[in-house]
N, C-alpha and C positions, 0 to 999 in steps of 0.2 A: 503494500500500500504505499502511495506517495504522500510525502508531507505537504503541507499547505505552502511551504516556500517553493518546493518542487513544482507543484502545480501552478503557483503564481509566476515562476520563471518560465514555464511552457506558454502560459497565457501572455506575457509580456513579450515573448519571442517574436510574435507576430508584428510587432512594431519595428520600425526601421532604425530610428534615432535613439541614443542612449537616454536622453531626458523622457521621451515618449515610453520607452521601456521601464525606466524608473517609476514614472507616474503610474503605469499599469500595473506594475508589481505591488506598489503601495496601494492602490485601489482595490486589487484583487484580495489582499490580506485585510484591508479594512472592511470590505464588503463581508468576508467571510466572518470576521469577528462580530460585526453587527448582526449578521443573521444568526449567529450563535447566541448572542445576547437576548434577541428578540424571541428565540426558541425557549430560553429559560425564563423570560419575563412574562410571556402571555400564559394564560391558565386556560385550560380546555375542559375545566370542570363541568360536568353535567349535574345540575342542581335542580332539573325538572321535577324530582321526587319531592321537593320541598314547597311549602306554601310560599307564594311569591313574595309575601311580606318578610319571609325569614331568609330569602336568597341572599340578599346583600350582607345581612348578618353572618351567614355561614361562609360567605365568600371572604369576609374580613378574618374570620376565625381560621380559615384553612390558609390564607396568606400569613397569618400570624405563626401558625404552625410550621409553614415552609421556613419562615424566617429562622425558627428555632431548630431548623434541620431536622424536624419530624413531619410525618405526613400521614394521611389516611392512604392506605394502599390501593383501595378500589371503591367502586360504588356502594358495596355492603357496608363498609365501615363508615363511609361519609353518611350513609343513611341512618345508621345506628347513632351517629353523632347528632344528627338532626332529631332523631326520636328522643334522645336524652335532653337535649336543649328545649324541645317542645314540651316534654313532661315537666322539666324543672321551672319553665316559664308559664305553665298553665295555658300553653297556646297564645301568650301575650307577646307579640314582637318587640314591644318596648321594654318589657322585663327581660326578653332574651338578650337585647342589646346591652343591658345593664349587667347580665350575667358575663357575657363575652368580655366587656370592659373591665369588669372585677378581675377576671382570669388574667387578662392581658396586663393589667395594671399591676398585678402581683406577681407576674412572670410565672404563673401557674401553667401546667402542662394539660391540665384537664378542666372540665367545666363543673362547676359546684353551684349549689344553692346560694343565693346571696346572703352574705354573712349578717347584715343588719337589716336586709329586706327594706332598706330605705327608710326605716322608722326611728333608728336611733338619733338623737340630738343632743344639744347642750343640757336641756332640761333633764334627760334621763341620767346623764353623768352627774349632774347637780344632785339629783335625787339620791344617788348612791352615796355621795359625798355627805349629804345631810344625814342620812341613816348612819353613817360612820360616825359623825360628830355627836349624833344623839346616843349612840351606844357609848362613846367615850365620856359624855357627860353623866350618863347613867352610872357607869363604872366608878367614876371620880366621886359621885355623891354617896355611893354605897361604901365606899372605901375611905372615906374621911375621918 
């Protein structure tokens, strides 16, 4: 099998002047590199098994997995991922997006139920703090 440089030399040999040959050689190598990048950058995932509202969410997730050098090997595993996400989100695409963002934000390899389900806020944290202070006050009053 010939190397890219050998193929580029053969291609450029059809030109008569040295500058033309050099330009043809460079163009051939550049076109090969660009074609290879395009092949790796475009995704041909068939997401037709998923609800249309979930397809861009799944696409984001599959791109994230690819960035992590992980992937779903075929349609069956991609469909299983969708089923899990659909179940975790109760069919709500907005909740599914939050689940994906939680996993990506925490650099997780998988999908998990939302940890706070969007309900935890400062008041809940203050409530816990107040109960701790109340317990400390009670303890001090009992042991004075």
